[in-house]
PyMOL Python script that loads the backbone (N, CA, C, O; Angstrom):
from pymol import cmd

cmd.read_pdbstr("""\
ATOM      1  N   MET A   1     125.950 123.615 177.139  1.00  0.00           N
ATOM      2  CA  MET A   1     126.082 122.348 176.452  1.00  0.00           C
ATOM      3  C   MET A   1     124.742 121.982 175.822  1.00  0.00           C
ATOM      4  O   MET A   1     123.696 122.105 176.459  1.00  0.00           O
ATOM      5  N   ALA A   2     124.778 121.541 174.596  1.00  0.00           N
ATOM      6  CA  ALA A   2     123.577 121.077 173.901  1.00  0.00           C
ATOM      7  C   ALA A   2     123.782 119.623 173.484  1.00  0.00           C
ATOM      8  O   ALA A   2     124.865 119.227 173.054  1.00  0.00           O
ATOM      9  N   GLN A   3     122.729 118.853 173.622  1.00  0.00           N
ATOM     10  CA  GLN A   3     122.794 117.451 173.246  1.00  0.00           C
ATOM     11  C   GLN A   3     121.474 117.070 172.596  1.00  0.00           C
ATOM     12  O   GLN A   3     120.409 117.471 173.065  1.00  0.00           O
ATOM     13  N   THR A   4     121.540 116.299 171.523  1.00  0.00           N
ATOM     14  CA  THR A   4     120.338 115.854 170.818  1.00  0.00           C
ATOM     15  C   THR A   4     120.142 114.362 171.045  1.00  0.00           C
ATOM     16  O   THR A   4     121.067 113.561 170.912  1.00  0.00           O
ATOM     17  N   PHE A   5     118.903 114.016 171.394  1.00  0.00           N
ATOM     18  CA  PHE A   5     118.531 112.627 171.657  1.00  0.00           C
ATOM     19  C   PHE A   5     117.455 112.200 170.667  1.00  0.00           C
ATOM     20  O   PHE A   5     116.653 113.018 170.218  1.00  0.00           O
ATOM     21  N   THR A   6     117.443 110.918 170.332  1.00  0.00           N
ATOM     22  CA  THR A   6     116.404 110.359 169.477  1.00  0.00           C
ATOM     23  C   THR A   6     115.221 109.924 170.340  1.00  0.00           C
ATOM     24  O   THR A   6     115.391 109.287 171.380  1.00  0.00           O
ATOM     25  N   VAL A   7     114.021 110.283 169.883  1.00  0.00           N
ATOM     26  CA  VAL A   7     112.789 109.958 170.613  1.00  0.00           C
ATOM     27  C   VAL A   7     111.875 109.168 169.685  1.00  0.00           C
ATOM     28  O   VAL A   7     111.631 109.576 168.549  1.00  0.00           O
ATOM     29  N   GLU A   8     111.373 108.039 170.171  1.00  0.00           N
ATOM     30  CA  GLU A   8     110.431 107.217 169.403  1.00  0.00           C
ATOM     31  C   GLU A   8     109.010 107.589 169.758  1.00  0.00           C
ATOM     32  O   GLU A   8     108.692 107.824 170.923  1.00  0.00           O
ATOM     33  N   GLY A   9     108.147 107.643 168.738  1.00  0.00           N
ATOM     34  CA  GLY A   9     106.719 107.750 168.977  1.00  0.00           C
ATOM     35  C   GLY A   9     106.093 109.110 168.738  1.00  0.00           C
ATOM     36  O   GLY A   9     104.866 109.208 168.731  1.00  0.00           O
ATOM     37  N   MET A  10     106.866 110.156 168.544  1.00  0.00           N
ATOM     38  CA  MET A  10     106.271 111.469 168.297  1.00  0.00           C
ATOM     39  C   MET A  10     105.726 111.530 166.872  1.00  0.00           C
ATOM     40  O   MET A  10     106.411 111.147 165.924  1.00  0.00           O
ATOM     41  N   THR A  11     104.488 112.015 166.726  1.00  0.00           N
ATOM     42  CA  THR A  11     103.870 112.064 165.404  1.00  0.00           C
ATOM     43  C   THR A  11     103.297 113.430 165.039  1.00  0.00           C
ATOM     44  O   THR A  11     102.854 113.629 163.907  1.00  0.00           O
ATOM     45  N   CYS A  12     103.300 114.382 165.989  1.00  0.00           N
ATOM     46  CA  CYS A  12     102.652 115.660 165.709  1.00  0.00           C
ATOM     47  C   CYS A  12     103.233 116.776 166.586  1.00  0.00           C
ATOM     48  O   CYS A  12     104.106 116.536 167.421  1.00  0.00           O
ATOM     49  N   GLU A  13     102.735 117.988 166.383  1.00  0.00           N
ATOM     50  CA  GLU A  13     103.206 119.129 167.160  1.00  0.00           C
ATOM     51  C   GLU A  13     102.819 119.002 168.637  1.00  0.00           C
ATOM     52  O   GLU A  13     103.553 119.468 169.507  1.00  0.00           O
ATOM     53  N   HIS A  14     101.694 118.388 168.922  1.00  0.00           N
ATOM     54  CA  HIS A  14     101.299 118.181 170.321  1.00  0.00           C
ATOM     55  C   HIS A  14     102.317 117.290 171.024  1.00  0.00           C
ATOM     56  O   HIS A  14     102.657 117.522 172.185  1.00  0.00           O
ATOM     57  N   CYS A  15     102.798 116.278 170.323  1.00  0.00           N
ATOM     58  CA  CYS A  15     103.840 115.405 170.863  1.00  0.00           C
ATOM     59  C   CYS A  15     105.089 116.222 171.206  1.00  0.00           C
ATOM     60  O   CYS A  15     105.684 116.061 172.271  1.00  0.00           O
ATOM     61  N   GLU A  16     105.466 117.099 170.279  1.00  0.00           N
ATOM     62  CA  GLU A  16     106.626 117.965 170.497  1.00  0.00           C
ATOM     63  C   GLU A  16     106.464 118.787 171.768  1.00  0.00           C
ATOM     64  O   GLU A  16     107.383 118.874 172.582  1.00  0.00           O
ATOM     65  N   MET A  17     105.285 119.394 171.934  1.00  0.00           N
ATOM     66  CA  MET A  17     105.033 120.225 173.113  1.00  0.00           C
ATOM     67  C   MET A  17     105.129 119.410 174.389  1.00  0.00           C
ATOM     68  O   MET A  17     105.727 119.856 175.368  1.00  0.00           O
ATOM     69  N   SER A  18     104.548 118.226 174.388  1.00  0.00           N
ATOM     70  CA  SER A  18     104.573 117.372 175.573  1.00  0.00           C
ATOM     71  C   SER A  18     105.998 117.019 175.978  1.00  0.00           C
ATOM     72  O   SER A  18     106.365 117.124 177.148  1.00  0.00           O
ATOM     73  N   VAL A  19     106.793 116.601 175.009  1.00  0.00           N
ATOM     74  CA  VAL A  19     108.178 116.221 175.284  1.00  0.00           C
ATOM     75  C   VAL A  19     108.981 117.441 175.734  1.00  0.00           C
ATOM     76  O   VAL A  19     109.714 117.374 176.720  1.00  0.00           O
ATOM     77  N   SER A  20     108.843 118.546 175.017  1.00  0.00           N
ATOM     78  CA  SER A  20     109.592 119.758 175.360  1.00  0.00           C
ATOM     79  C   SER A  20     109.269 120.232 176.772  1.00  0.00           C
ATOM     80  O   SER A  20     110.171 120.598 177.525  1.00  0.00           O
ATOM     81  N   GLU A  21     107.986 120.228 177.135  1.00  0.00           N
ATOM     82  CA  GLU A  21     107.584 120.686 178.469  1.00  0.00           C
ATOM     83  C   GLU A  21     108.134 119.791 179.571  1.00  0.00           C
ATOM     84  O   GLU A  21     108.647 120.286 180.575  1.00  0.00           O
ATOM     85  N   GLU A  22     108.032 118.483 179.394  1.00  0.00           N
ATOM     86  CA  GLU A  22     108.524 117.558 180.419  1.00  0.00           C
ATOM     87  C   GLU A  22     110.040 117.652 180.577  1.00  0.00           C
ATOM     88  O   GLU A  22     110.547 117.702 181.697  1.00  0.00           O
ATOM     89  N   VAL A  23     110.756 117.676 179.468  1.00  0.00           N
ATOM     90  CA  VAL A  23     112.214 117.712 179.526  1.00  0.00           C
ATOM     91  C   VAL A  23     112.701 119.052 180.080  1.00  0.00           C
ATOM     92  O   VAL A  23     113.728 119.102 180.757  1.00  0.00           O
ATOM     93  N   SER A  24     111.987 120.120 179.805  1.00  0.00           N
ATOM     94  CA  SER A  24     112.370 121.445 180.315  1.00  0.00           C
ATOM     95  C   SER A  24     112.393 121.499 181.837  1.00  0.00           C
ATOM     96  O   SER A  24     113.070 122.347 182.420  1.00  0.00           O
ATOM     97  N   GLU A  25     111.654 120.598 182.484  1.00  0.00           N
ATOM     98  CA  GLU A  25     111.574 120.577 183.941  1.00  0.00           C
ATOM     99  C   GLU A  25     112.717 119.803 184.605  1.00  0.00           C
ATOM    100  O   GLU A  25     112.838 119.810 185.830  1.00  0.00           O
ATOM    101  N   VAL A  26     113.549 119.141 183.809  1.00  0.00           N
ATOM    102  CA  VAL A  26     114.670 118.373 184.349  1.00  0.00           C
ATOM    103  C   VAL A  26     115.724 119.336 184.911  1.00  0.00           C
ATOM    104  O   VAL A  26     116.030 120.359 184.299  1.00  0.00           O
ATOM    105  N   ALA A  27     116.269 118.999 186.070  1.00  0.00           N
ATOM    106  CA  ALA A  27     117.310 119.821 186.688  1.00  0.00           C
ATOM    107  C   ALA A  27     118.487 119.994 185.746  1.00  0.00           C
ATOM    108  O   ALA A  27     118.980 119.023 185.173  1.00  0.00           O
ATOM    109  N   GLY A  28     118.937 121.233 185.586  1.00  0.00           N
ATOM    110  CA  GLY A  28     120.074 121.537 184.737  1.00  0.00           C
ATOM    111  C   GLY A  28     119.717 121.878 183.305  1.00  0.00           C
ATOM    112  O   GLY A  28     120.572 122.342 182.551  1.00  0.00           O
ATOM    113  N   VAL A  29     118.463 121.655 182.912  1.00  0.00           N
ATOM    114  CA  VAL A  29     118.034 121.939 181.544  1.00  0.00           C
ATOM    115  C   VAL A  29     117.540 123.385 181.465  1.00  0.00           C
ATOM    116  O   VAL A  29     116.687 123.801 182.249  1.00  0.00           O
ATOM    117  N   THR A  30     118.082 124.144 180.515  1.00  0.00           N
ATOM    118  CA  THR A  30     117.627 125.515 180.310  1.00  0.00           C
ATOM    119  C   THR A  30     116.616 125.611 179.174  1.00  0.00           C
ATOM    120  O   THR A  30     115.770 126.505 179.173  1.00  0.00           O
ATOM    121  N   SER A  31     116.697 124.688 178.197  1.00  0.00           N
ATOM    122  CA  SER A  31     115.695 124.628 177.137  1.00  0.00           C
ATOM    123  C   SER A  31     115.682 123.242 176.513  1.00  0.00           C
ATOM    124  O   SER A  31     116.683 122.527 176.506  1.00  0.00           O
ATOM    125  N   ALA A  32     114.510 122.888 175.989  1.00  0.00           N
ATOM    126  CA  ALA A  32     114.346 121.609 175.301  1.00  0.00           C
ATOM    127  C   ALA A  32     113.448 121.845 174.092  1.00  0.00           C
ATOM    128  O   ALA A  32     112.366 122.419 174.213  1.00  0.00           O
ATOM    129  N   THR A  33     113.908 121.399 172.932  1.00  0.00           N
ATOM    130  CA  THR A  33     113.147 121.593 171.702  1.00  0.00           C
ATOM    131  C   THR A  33     112.991 120.251 171.007  1.00  0.00           C
ATOM    132  O   THR A  33     113.969 119.656 170.552  1.00  0.00           O
ATOM    133  N   ALA A  34     111.751 119.780 170.929  1.00  0.00           N
ATOM    134  CA  ALA A  34     111.471 118.510 170.269  1.00  0.00           C
ATOM    135  C   ALA A  34     111.083 118.770 168.813  1.00  0.00           C
ATOM    136  O   ALA A  34     110.525 119.817 168.484  1.00  0.00           O
ATOM    137  N   ASP A  35     111.385 117.807 167.953  1.00  0.00           N
ATOM    138  CA  ASP A  35     111.051 117.872 166.529  1.00  0.00           C
ATOM    139  C   ASP A  35     110.499 116.506 166.127  1.00  0.00           C
ATOM    140  O   ASP A  35     111.252 115.540 166.005  1.00  0.00           O
ATOM    141  N   HIS A  36     109.176 116.428 165.919  1.00  0.00           N
ATOM    142  CA  HIS A  36     108.569 115.130 165.617  1.00  0.00           C
ATOM    143  C   HIS A  36     108.978 114.614 164.240  1.00  0.00           C
ATOM    144  O   HIS A  36     109.056 113.402 164.038  1.00  0.00           O
ATOM    145  N   LYS A  37     109.239 115.507 163.297  1.00  0.00           N
ATOM    146  CA  LYS A  37     109.638 115.069 161.951  1.00  0.00           C
ATOM    147  C   LYS A  37     111.004 114.402 161.974  1.00  0.00           C
ATOM    148  O   LYS A  37     111.229 113.408 161.284  1.00  0.00           O
ATOM    149  N   ALA A  38     111.917 114.955 162.770  1.00  0.00           N
ATOM    150  CA  ALA A  38     113.262 114.379 162.888  1.00  0.00           C
ATOM    151  C   ALA A  38     113.303 113.279 163.945  1.00  0.00           C
ATOM    152  O   ALA A  38     114.224 112.463 163.961  1.00  0.00           O
ATOM    153  N   GLY A  39     112.296 113.260 164.833  1.00  0.00           N
ATOM    154  CA  GLY A  39     112.284 112.272 165.910  1.00  0.00           C
ATOM    155  C   GLY A  39     113.348 112.550 166.954  1.00  0.00           C
ATOM    156  O   GLY A  39     113.982 111.629 167.470  1.00  0.00           O
ATOM    157  N   THR A  40     113.542 113.836 167.264  1.00  0.00           N
ATOM    158  CA  THR A  40     114.591 114.216 168.201  1.00  0.00           C
ATOM    159  C   THR A  40     114.099 115.220 169.238  1.00  0.00           C
ATOM    160  O   THR A  40     113.065 115.868 169.074  1.00  0.00           O
ATOM    161  N   VAL A  41     114.876 115.322 170.306  1.00  0.00           N
ATOM    162  CA  VAL A  41     114.737 116.422 171.252  1.00  0.00           C
ATOM    163  C   VAL A  41     116.150 116.953 171.505  1.00  0.00           C
ATOM    164  O   VAL A  41     117.062 116.192 171.828  1.00  0.00           O
ATOM    165  N   THR A  42     116.312 118.253 171.354  1.00  0.00           N
ATOM    166  CA  THR A  42     117.593 118.901 171.616  1.00  0.00           C
ATOM    167  C   THR A  42     117.495 119.584 172.967  1.00  0.00           C
ATOM    168  O   THR A  42     116.611 120.405 173.207  1.00  0.00           O
ATOM    169  N   VAL A  43     118.419 119.227 173.840  1.00  0.00           N
ATOM    170  CA  VAL A  43     118.403 119.699 175.225  1.00  0.00           C
ATOM    171  C   VAL A  43     119.614 120.597 175.439  1.00  0.00           C
ATOM    172  O   VAL A  43     120.737 120.231 175.092  1.00  0.00           O
ATOM    173  N   GLU A  44     119.380 121.772 176.009  1.00  0.00           N
ATOM    174  CA  GLU A  44     120.464 122.693 176.335  1.00  0.00           C
ATOM    175  C   GLU A  44     120.481 122.918 177.834  1.00  0.00           C
ATOM    176  O   GLU A  44     119.435 122.970 178.481  1.00  0.00           O
ATOM    177  N   GLY A  45     121.696 123.054 178.384  1.00  0.00           N
ATOM    178  CA  GLY A  45     121.843 123.307 179.813  1.00  0.00           C
ATOM    179  C   GLY A  45     123.185 122.791 180.295  1.00  0.00           C
ATOM    180  O   GLY A  45     124.073 122.477 179.501  1.00  0.00           O
ATOM    181  N   GLU A  46     123.314 122.710 181.593  1.00  0.00           N
ATOM    182  CA  GLU A  46     124.552 122.245 182.219  1.00  0.00           C
ATOM    183  C   GLU A  46     124.223 121.216 183.297  1.00  0.00           C
ATOM    184  O   GLU A  46     123.342 121.445 184.125  1.00  0.00           O
ATOM    185  N   GLY A  47     124.912 120.110 183.290  1.00  0.00           N
ATOM    186  CA  GLY A  47     124.809 119.136 184.362  1.00  0.00           C
ATOM    187  C   GLY A  47     123.545 118.304 184.378  1.00  0.00           C
ATOM    188  O   GLY A  47     123.245 117.664 185.386  1.00  0.00           O
ATOM    189  N   PHE A  48     122.781 118.297 183.266  1.00  0.00           N
ATOM    190  CA  PHE A  48     121.591 117.440 183.257  1.00  0.00           C
ATOM    191  C   PHE A  48     121.997 115.990 183.041  1.00  0.00           C
ATOM    192  O   PHE A  48     123.044 115.701 182.462  1.00  0.00           O
ATOM    193  N   ASP A  49     121.162 115.098 183.509  1.00  0.00           N
ATOM    194  CA  ASP A  49     121.432 113.668 183.491  1.00  0.00           C
ATOM    195  C   ASP A  49     120.619 112.996 182.388  1.00  0.00           C
ATOM    196  O   ASP A  49     119.416 113.230 182.277  1.00  0.00           O
ATOM    197  N   ARG A  50     121.263 112.166 181.575  1.00  0.00           N
ATOM    198  CA  ARG A  50     120.570 111.477 180.482  1.00  0.00           C
ATOM    199  C   ARG A  50     119.404 110.642 181.006  1.00  0.00           C
ATOM    200  O   ARG A  50     118.337 110.607 180.394  1.00  0.00           O
ATOM    201  N   ASP A  51     119.609 109.975 182.132  1.00  0.00           N
ATOM    202  CA  ASP A  51     118.536 109.150 182.698  1.00  0.00           C
ATOM    203  C   ASP A  51     117.336 110.000 183.097  1.00  0.00           C
ATOM    204  O   ASP A  51     116.192 109.568 182.955  1.00  0.00           O
ATOM    205  N   ALA A  52     117.591 111.206 183.596  1.00  0.00           N
ATOM    206  CA  ALA A  52     116.495 112.111 183.966  1.00  0.00           C
ATOM    207  C   ALA A  52     115.763 112.593 182.713  1.00  0.00           C
ATOM    208  O   ALA A  52     114.541 112.736 182.722  1.00  0.00           O
ATOM    209  N   VAL A  53     116.508 112.840 181.640  1.00  0.00           N
ATOM    210  CA  VAL A  53     115.881 113.219 180.370  1.00  0.00           C
ATOM    211  C   VAL A  53     115.027 112.060 179.857  1.00  0.00           C
ATOM    212  O   VAL A  53     113.898 112.271 179.413  1.00  0.00           O
ATOM    213  N   ALA A  54     115.555 110.847 179.918  1.00  0.00           N
ATOM    214  CA  ALA A  54     114.808 109.658 179.480  1.00  0.00           C
ATOM    215  C   ALA A  54     113.535 109.488 180.290  1.00  0.00           C
ATOM    216  O   ALA A  54     112.490 109.142 179.738  1.00  0.00           O
ATOM    217  N   ALA A  55     113.611 109.729 181.604  1.00  0.00           N
ATOM    218  CA  ALA A  55     112.430 109.619 182.464  1.00  0.00           C
ATOM    219  C   ALA A  55     111.389 110.677 182.105  1.00  0.00           C
ATOM    220  O   ALA A  55     110.191 110.396 182.119  1.00  0.00           O
ATOM    221  N   ALA A  56     111.834 111.877 181.786  1.00  0.00           N
ATOM    222  CA  ALA A  56     110.921 112.954 181.404  1.00  0.00           C
ATOM    223  C   ALA A  56     110.240 112.629 180.074  1.00  0.00           C
ATOM    224  O   ALA A  56     109.044 112.871 179.915  1.00  0.00           O
ATOM    225  N   VAL A  57     110.991 112.087 179.126  1.00  0.00           N
ATOM    226  CA  VAL A  57     110.422 111.686 177.850  1.00  0.00           C
ATOM    227  C   VAL A  57     109.390 110.585 178.064  1.00  0.00           C
ATOM    228  O   VAL A  57     108.328 110.601 177.440  1.00  0.00           O
ATOM    229  N   ALA A  58     109.692 109.635 178.937  1.00  0.00           N
ATOM    230  CA  ALA A  58     108.748 108.559 179.261  1.00  0.00           C
ATOM    231  C   ALA A  58     107.498 109.114 179.926  1.00  0.00           C
ATOM    232  O   ALA A  58     106.390 108.653 179.649  1.00  0.00           O
ATOM    233  N   GLU A  59     107.666 110.093 180.794  1.00  0.00           N
ATOM    234  CA  GLU A  59     106.516 110.737 181.459  1.00  0.00           C
ATOM    235  C   GLU A  59     105.581 111.368 180.435  1.00  0.00           C
ATOM    236  O   GLU A  59     104.366 111.405 180.634  1.00  0.00           O
ATOM    237  N   ALA A  60     106.153 111.866 179.337  1.00  0.00           N
ATOM    238  CA  ALA A  60     105.360 112.459 178.257  1.00  0.00           C
ATOM    239  C   ALA A  60     104.703 111.389 177.387  1.00  0.00           C
ATOM    240  O   ALA A  60     103.833 111.693 176.571  1.00  0.00           O
ATOM    241  N   GLY A  61     105.126 110.123 177.566  1.00  0.00           N
ATOM    242  CA  GLY A  61     104.514 109.029 176.820  1.00  0.00           C
ATOM    243  C   GLY A  61     105.316 108.513 175.645  1.00  0.00           C
ATOM    244  O   GLY A  61     104.779 107.828 174.774  1.00  0.00           O
ATOM    245  N   TYR A  62     106.614 108.840 175.614  1.00  0.00           N
ATOM    246  CA  TYR A  62     107.465 108.451 174.496  1.00  0.00           C
ATOM    247  C   TYR A  62     108.716 107.759 175.022  1.00  0.00           C
ATOM    248  O   TYR A  62     108.894 107.609 176.230  1.00  0.00           O
ATOM    249  N   LYS A  63     109.582 107.340 174.099  1.00  0.00           N
ATOM    250  CA  LYS A  63     110.760 106.582 174.512  1.00  0.00           C
ATOM    251  C   LYS A  63     112.026 107.200 173.945  1.00  0.00           C
ATOM    252  O   LYS A  63     112.123 107.457 172.745  1.00  0.00           O
ATOM    253  N   LEU A  64     113.002 107.438 174.828  1.00  0.00           N
ATOM    254  CA  LEU A  64     114.317 107.894 174.407  1.00  0.00           C
ATOM    255  C   LEU A  64     115.127 106.676 173.974  1.00  0.00           C
ATOM    256  O   LEU A  64     115.198 105.686 174.703  1.00  0.00           O
ATOM    257  N   VAL A  65     115.737 106.744 172.791  1.00  0.00           N
ATOM    258  CA  VAL A  65     116.527 105.606 172.304  1.00  0.00           C
ATOM    259  C   VAL A  65     117.971 105.974 172.122  1.00  0.00           C
ATOM    260  O   VAL A  65     118.776 105.134 171.718  1.00  0.00           O
TER     261      VAL A  65
END
""", "prot")
cmd.dss("prot")
cmd.show_as("cartoon", "prot")
cmd.util.cbc("prot")
cmd.orient("prot")
């Protein structure tokens, strides 16, 4: 399953890396790809929780909307 979320505050490739790394650590996530130009993170996996993804994005310093 793949799901794309909108992320506020990413402005560069470093932002993308931070978000991707944090979200990749969420249980059930097999990959996470952030795109600062689109303002999104695409999450792939099974059984991951939106709230856990939001918490991971917040840990990276950004906001899931």
